[in-house]
N, C-alpha and C positions, 0 to 999 in steps of 0.2 A: 242356603239353609236358614237365612234370617227369619223366614216366615214361622219357623218353629224355635226361634231364639237359640240357634246353634252358632258357635263361633265359625269364622271363615278364614281360610288361608287362600290368598288370591294373588295373582300377578297383574291384574288389570287395575291400575290406580284410579280409573274413572269410577269404579264401583265402591272400593273400600276407602274408608278414612283410616289410615294406618294407626294402629294402637287404640282405636276408638271402636270401630265396627268390625275389625279384623286385623290381620297382619299381612302386609305386602311382602311378597318374596319375588325374586327374579325368576322369570320363566326358565325352567330346566335347571335351576340351582338346587341340586339335590341336597347338598350339605346344609345350605341355609334353610331349606324347607324342613329338613330333619331337626335342626336346632329349634325352629319355631314350633314345630309339632311337640317337641319335648317341653318347651316353655309352656304351651297351652295345657299339656298333660299335667305339669307340675303346679300350675296356677289356676285352681278351680274358680276362685272369685273373679279373676281377670277374664277367664274364659266365659263365665256367665254374664259378666258386665258387657263384654263385646257382643255376645248373642242378643242381649236385651237392647243394646244401642242399635244393632243392626235391624232388629224387629221394629224398633221405633222409627228408624229411617225408612223402612219399607212402608209403614203405615202413613208416614208423612208425604213421601214422594211418589209412591207407586200405588196409591189408593185409587181404585177404579172410580168410585163415586166422586172423589175430589177432582179427578181428571176430567170427568164428564161435566161437572159443574164449571170448571175453568174453561173448558172448550165452549160450553153454552154461553158464557159471558163474552168470550172472544167473538163468537158468531153474532151475538146480539149487538155488540159494539160495531162490528163490521157492517152489518145490515142497516144500522141506524145512521151511518155516515153518508 
């Protein structure tokens, strides 16, 4: 939900920076997920900050135009060697 600046609860640590872009929870840890959902519900500013940080991360790392530009540089370097 980062593209719309919404907070994230996730169990895949490759995606989330814990307490920055979302909250990591153990897969199938119902009690922990419930606790973190309550935390997000009670902490509006933290929730918004995580959503914004997630959106910024998407724009930085998952930007189609940037990825194409990077790939073109790589291809150019490869073909010049």
